[in-house]
N, CA, C and O atoms as a GROMACS GRO file, in nm:
protein
  264
    1MET      N    1  -2.865  -0.567  -0.384
    1MET     CA    2  -2.835  -0.573  -0.241
    1MET      C    3  -2.699  -0.638  -0.215
    1MET      O    4  -2.619  -0.589  -0.136
    2ILE      N    5  -2.674  -0.749  -0.284
    2ILE     CA    6  -2.546  -0.820  -0.267
    2ILE      C    7  -2.432  -0.731  -0.314
    2ILE      O    8  -2.328  -0.724  -0.249
    3ASP      N    9  -2.450  -0.664  -0.429
    3ASP     CA   10  -2.345  -0.576  -0.481
    3ASP      C   11  -2.313  -0.465  -0.382
    3ASP      O   12  -2.196  -0.428  -0.366
    4GLU      N   13  -2.414  -0.411  -0.317
    4GLU     CA   14  -2.393  -0.304  -0.219
    4GLU      C   15  -2.315  -0.357  -0.099
    4GLU      O   16  -2.228  -0.288  -0.046
    5LEU      N   17  -2.346  -0.478  -0.056
    5LEU     CA   18  -2.273  -0.538   0.057
    5LEU      C   19  -2.127  -0.564   0.020
    5LEU      O   20  -2.037  -0.539   0.100
    6LEU      N   21  -2.105  -0.614  -0.101
    6LEU     CA   22  -1.967  -0.638  -0.145
    6LEU      C   23  -1.888  -0.508  -0.153
    6LEU      O   24  -1.772  -0.502  -0.112
    7LYS      N   25  -1.952  -0.405  -0.206
    7LYS     CA   26  -1.886  -0.274  -0.217
    7LYS      C   27  -1.854  -0.219  -0.078
    7LYS      O   28  -1.745  -0.167  -0.055
    8ALA      N   29  -1.949  -0.231   0.014
    8ALA     CA   30  -1.926  -0.184   0.152
    8ALA      C   31  -1.812  -0.263   0.216
    8ALA      O   32  -1.731  -0.206   0.288
    9GLY      N   33  -1.807  -0.393   0.190
    9GLY     CA   34  -1.700  -0.477   0.243
    9GLY      C   35  -1.564  -0.436   0.190
    9GLY      O   36  -1.466  -0.435   0.264
   10ARG      N   37  -1.557  -0.403   0.061
   10ARG     CA   38  -1.430  -0.357   0.003
   10ARG      C   39  -1.386  -0.226   0.067
   10ARG      O   40  -1.269  -0.209   0.101
   11TYR      N   41  -1.480  -0.133   0.084
   11TYR     CA   42  -1.445  -0.005   0.146
   11TYR      C   43  -1.401  -0.024   0.290
   11TYR      O   44  -1.307   0.041   0.336
   12LEU      N   45  -1.469  -0.113   0.362
   12LEU     CA   46  -1.432  -0.140   0.501
   12LEU      C   47  -1.292  -0.200   0.507
   12LEU      O   48  -1.210  -0.158   0.590
   13GLY      N   49  -1.264  -0.297   0.420
   13GLY     CA   50  -1.131  -0.358   0.416
   13GLY      C   51  -1.023  -0.257   0.384
   13GLY      O   52  -0.917  -0.256   0.446
   14GLN      N   53  -1.050  -0.171   0.286
   14GLN     CA   54  -0.953  -0.068   0.249
   14GLN      C   55  -0.930   0.028   0.366
   14GLN      O   56  -0.817   0.065   0.394
   15SER      N   57  -1.037   0.067   0.432
   15SER     CA   58  -1.025   0.158   0.546
   15SER      C   59  -0.942   0.096   0.658
   15SER      O   60  -0.858   0.162   0.718
   16MET      N   61  -0.966  -0.032   0.685
   16MET     CA   62  -0.891  -0.099   0.792
   16MET      C   63  -0.743  -0.108   0.756
   16MET      O   64  -0.657  -0.086   0.841
   17ARG      N   65  -0.712  -0.140   0.630
   17ARG     CA   66  -0.571  -0.148   0.590
   17ARG      C   67  -0.504  -0.012   0.603
   17ARG      O   68  -0.390  -0.003   0.649
   18LEU      N   69  -0.572   0.093   0.562
   18LEU     CA   70  -0.513   0.227   0.570
   18LEU      C   71  -0.495   0.270   0.715
   18LEU      O   72  -0.396   0.336   0.748
   19MET      N   73  -0.590   0.234   0.802
   19MET     CA   74  -0.577   0.270   0.945
   19MET      C   75  -0.458   0.199   1.008
   19MET      O   76  -0.395   0.252   1.099
   20CYS      N   77  -0.429   0.079   0.960
   20CYS     CA   78  -0.315   0.003   1.012
   20CYS      C   79  -0.185   0.039   0.942
   20CYS      O   80  -0.079  -0.012   0.978
   21GLY      N   81  -0.194   0.124   0.843
   21GLY     CA   82  -0.074   0.166   0.771
   21GLY      C   83  -0.035   0.076   0.656
   21GLY      O   84   0.078   0.084   0.608
   22LEU      N   85  -0.125  -0.010   0.612
   22LEU     CA   86  -0.094  -0.098   0.498
   22LEU      C   87  -0.144  -0.032   0.370
   22LEU      O   88  -0.264  -0.015   0.353
   23PRO      N   89  -0.054   0.004   0.283
   23PRO     CA   90  -0.094   0.073   0.160
   23PRO      C   91  -0.161  -0.020   0.060
   23PRO      O   92  -0.152  -0.142   0.072
   24GLU      N   93  -0.227   0.038  -0.036
   24GLU     CA   94  -0.298  -0.036  -0.139
   24GLU      C   95  -0.210  -0.057  -0.261
   24GLU      O   96  -0.184   0.037  -0.337
   25TYR      N   97  -0.163  -0.179  -0.282
   25TYR     CA   98  -0.079  -0.210  -0.396
   25TYR      C   99  -0.158  -0.197  -0.526
   25TYR      O  100  -0.106  -0.148  -0.627
   26ASP      N  101  -0.284  -0.238  -0.525
   26ASP     CA  102  -0.367  -0.229  -0.646
   26ASP      C  103  -0.383  -0.084  -0.690
   26ASP      O  104  -0.384  -0.056  -0.810
   27THR      N  105  -0.396   0.007  -0.596
   27THR     CA  106  -0.408   0.149  -0.628
   27THR      C  107  -0.278   0.199  -0.691
   27THR      O  108  -0.280   0.275  -0.787
   28TYR      N  109  -0.166   0.156  -0.635
   28TYR     CA  110  -0.034   0.192  -0.690
   28TYR      C  111  -0.021   0.142  -0.834
   28TYR      O  112   0.022   0.216  -0.922
   29VAL      N  113  -0.058   0.016  -0.857
   29VAL     CA  114  -0.047  -0.043  -0.991
   29VAL      C  115  -0.134   0.033  -1.089
   29VAL      O  116  -0.090   0.066  -1.199
   30ALA      N  117  -0.259   0.062  -1.051
   30ALA     CA  118  -0.350   0.135  -1.140
   30ALA      C  119  -0.294   0.273  -1.173
   30ALA      O  120  -0.300   0.317  -1.288
   31HIS      N  121  -0.238   0.342  -1.074
   31HIS     CA  122  -0.178   0.474  -1.096
   31HIS      C  123  -0.061   0.464  -1.193
   31HIS      O  124  -0.051   0.544  -1.286
   32ARG      N  125   0.026   0.367  -1.171
   32ARG     CA  126   0.143   0.352  -1.258
   32ARG      C  127   0.103   0.321  -1.402
   32ARG      O  128   0.162   0.374  -1.496
   33GLU      N  129   0.003   0.237  -1.419
   33GLU     CA  130  -0.041   0.201  -1.554
   33GLU      C  131  -0.098   0.320  -1.629
   33GLU      O  132  -0.081   0.332  -1.750
   34VAL      N  133  -0.167   0.409  -1.557
   34VAL     CA  134  -0.229   0.525  -1.620
   34VAL      C  135  -0.128   0.637  -1.644
   34VAL      O  136  -0.124   0.695  -1.752
   35THR      N  137  -0.048   0.668  -1.543
   35THR     CA  138   0.039   0.785  -1.552
   35THR      C  139   0.181   0.756  -1.600
   35THR      O  140   0.249   0.846  -1.648
   36HIS      N  141   0.224   0.631  -1.589
   36HIS     CA  142   0.361   0.594  -1.629
   36HIS      C  143   0.361   0.464  -1.708
   36HIS      O  144   0.432   0.371  -1.671
   37PRO      N  145   0.283   0.455  -1.816
   37PRO     CA  146   0.276   0.328  -1.891
   37PRO      C  147   0.412   0.289  -1.948
   37PRO      O  148   0.487   0.373  -1.998
   38GLY      N  149   0.440   0.161  -1.941
   38GLY     CA  150   0.564   0.110  -1.998
   38GLY      C  151   0.685   0.123  -1.908
   38GLY      O  152   0.790   0.066  -1.938
   39GLU      N  153   0.674   0.196  -1.798
   39GLU     CA  154   0.786   0.210  -1.705
   39GLU      C  155   0.785   0.094  -1.606
   39GLU      O  156   0.679   0.036  -1.579
   40PRO      N  157   0.901   0.060  -1.550
   40PRO     CA  158   0.908  -0.049  -1.452
   40PRO      C  159   0.819  -0.019  -1.330
   40PRO      O  160   0.796   0.096  -1.293
   41MET      N  161   0.770  -0.127  -1.270
   41MET     CA  162   0.682  -0.116  -1.154
   41MET      C  163   0.736  -0.204  -1.042
   41MET      O  164   0.787  -0.313  -1.069
   42MET      N  165   0.726  -0.159  -0.919
   42MET     CA  166   0.772  -0.239  -0.805
   42MET      C  167   0.685  -0.363  -0.790
   42MET      O  168   0.566  -0.362  -0.820
   43THR      N  169   0.748  -0.471  -0.744
   43THR     CA  170   0.670  -0.590  -0.707
   43THR      C  171   0.596  -0.559  -0.578
   43THR      O  172   0.623  -0.457  -0.514
   44TYR      N  173   0.504  -0.645  -0.539
   44TYR     CA  174   0.432  -0.622  -0.413
   44TYR      C  175   0.529  -0.616  -0.296
   44TYR      O  176   0.516  -0.531  -0.208
   45GLU      N  177   0.627  -0.706  -0.296
   45GLU     CA  178   0.724  -0.709  -0.185
   45GLU      C  179   0.806  -0.580  -0.180
   45GLU      O  180   0.827  -0.524  -0.072
   46GLU      N  181   0.852  -0.532  -0.296
   46GLU     CA  182   0.928  -0.406  -0.301
   46GLU      C  183   0.841  -0.289  -0.255
   46GLU      O  184   0.886  -0.202  -0.180
   47PHE      N  185   0.718  -0.287  -0.302
   47PHE     CA  186   0.624  -0.180  -0.264
   47PHE      C  187   0.601  -0.180  -0.113
   47PHE      O  188   0.607  -0.075  -0.049
   48PHE      N  189   0.574  -0.298  -0.058
   48PHE     CA  190   0.547  -0.309   0.085
   48PHE      C  191   0.668  -0.262   0.168
   48PHE      O  192   0.652  -0.187   0.264
   49ARG      N  193   0.788  -0.308   0.129
   49ARG     CA  194   0.910  -0.268   0.199
   49ARG      C  195   0.932  -0.116   0.191
   49ARG      O  196   0.966  -0.053   0.291
   50GLU      N  197   0.911  -0.060   0.073
   50GLU     CA  198   0.931   0.084   0.053
   50GLU      C  199   0.834   0.164   0.139
   50GLU      O  200   0.871   0.265   0.198
   51ARG      N  201   0.708   0.120   0.144
   51ARG     CA  202   0.607   0.190   0.224
   51ARG      C  203   0.637   0.179   0.373
   51ARG      O  204   0.619   0.276   0.447
   52GLN      N  205   0.681   0.061   0.417
   52GLN     CA  206   0.716   0.045   0.559
   52GLN      C  207   0.834   0.133   0.595
   52GLN      O  208   0.834   0.197   0.700
   53GLU      N  209   0.934   0.136   0.509
   53GLU     CA  210   1.051   0.218   0.535
   53GLU      C  211   1.014   0.367   0.537
   53GLU      O  212   1.065   0.443   0.620
   54ALA      N  213   0.926   0.408   0.446
   54ALA     CA  214   0.883   0.548   0.443
   54ALA      C  215   0.806   0.584   0.570
   54ALA      O  216   0.816   0.696   0.619
   55ARG      N  217   0.730   0.489   0.623
   55ARG     CA  218   0.650   0.518   0.742
   55ARG      C  219   0.733   0.510   0.870
   55ARG      O  220   0.722   0.597   0.956
   56TYR      N  221   0.814   0.405   0.882
   56TYR     CA  222   0.885   0.380   1.008
   56TYR      C  223   1.033   0.412   1.004
   56TYR      O  224   1.098   0.414   1.109
   57GLY      N  225   1.088   0.438   0.887
   57GLY     CA  226   1.231   0.463   0.875
   57GLY      C  227   1.306   0.334   0.856
   57GLY      O  228   1.260   0.227   0.897
   58GLY      N  229   1.420   0.344   0.795
   58GLY     CA  230   1.500   0.225   0.768
   58GLY      C  231   1.585   0.186   0.887
   58GLY      O  232   1.580   0.249   0.992
   59ALA      N  233   1.663   0.082   0.870
   59ALA     CA  234   1.753   0.035   0.974
   59ALA      C  235   1.853   0.144   1.009
   59ALA      O  236   1.904   0.213   0.921
   60GLY      N  237   1.880   0.157   1.135
   60GLY     CA  238   1.979   0.256   1.179
   60GLY      C  239   1.923   0.395   1.201
   60GLY      O  240   1.996   0.484   1.246
   61LYS      N  241   1.798   0.417   1.171
   61LYS     CA  242   1.740   0.550   1.188
   61LYS      C  243   1.679   0.570   1.325
   61LYS      O  244   1.647   0.682   1.364
   62ARG      N  245   1.662   0.461   1.399
   62ARG     CA  246   1.599   0.472   1.530
   62ARG      C  247   1.695   0.520   1.638
   62ARG      O  248   1.654   0.588   1.732
   63GLY      N  249   1.820   0.486   1.623
   63GLY     CA  250   1.916   0.520   1.727
   63GLY      C  251   1.898   0.426   1.846
   63GLY      O  252   1.810   0.340   1.843
   64GLY      N  253   1.978   0.440   1.947
   64GLY     CA  254   1.964   0.356   2.064
   64GLY      C  255   2.002   0.212   2.035
   64GLY      O  256   2.082   0.185   1.945
   65CYS      N  257   1.945   0.121   2.111
   65CYS     CA  258   1.983  -0.018   2.101
   65CYS      C  259   1.899  -0.099   2.005
   65CYS      O  260   1.937  -0.211   1.971
   66CYS      N  261   1.788  -0.048   1.959
   66CYS     CA  262   1.695  -0.132   1.881
   66CYS      C  263   1.721  -0.123   1.733
   66CYS      O  264   1.652  -0.187   1.654
   0.00000   0.00000   0.00000
């Protein structure tokens, strides 16, 4: 019963992060380890910045005053 609640909590947390646009760094790391072993991997900060830029665009892409 406890394991099921913990699993449900993890899924709920993951769903909430994805709905807010926060990507899963752990998923990225697992993917890189399996498909690109030995290659460099972004830090959490680099990953977060890259995902934000991909979603919202970088500086100067908005135009206007902002």
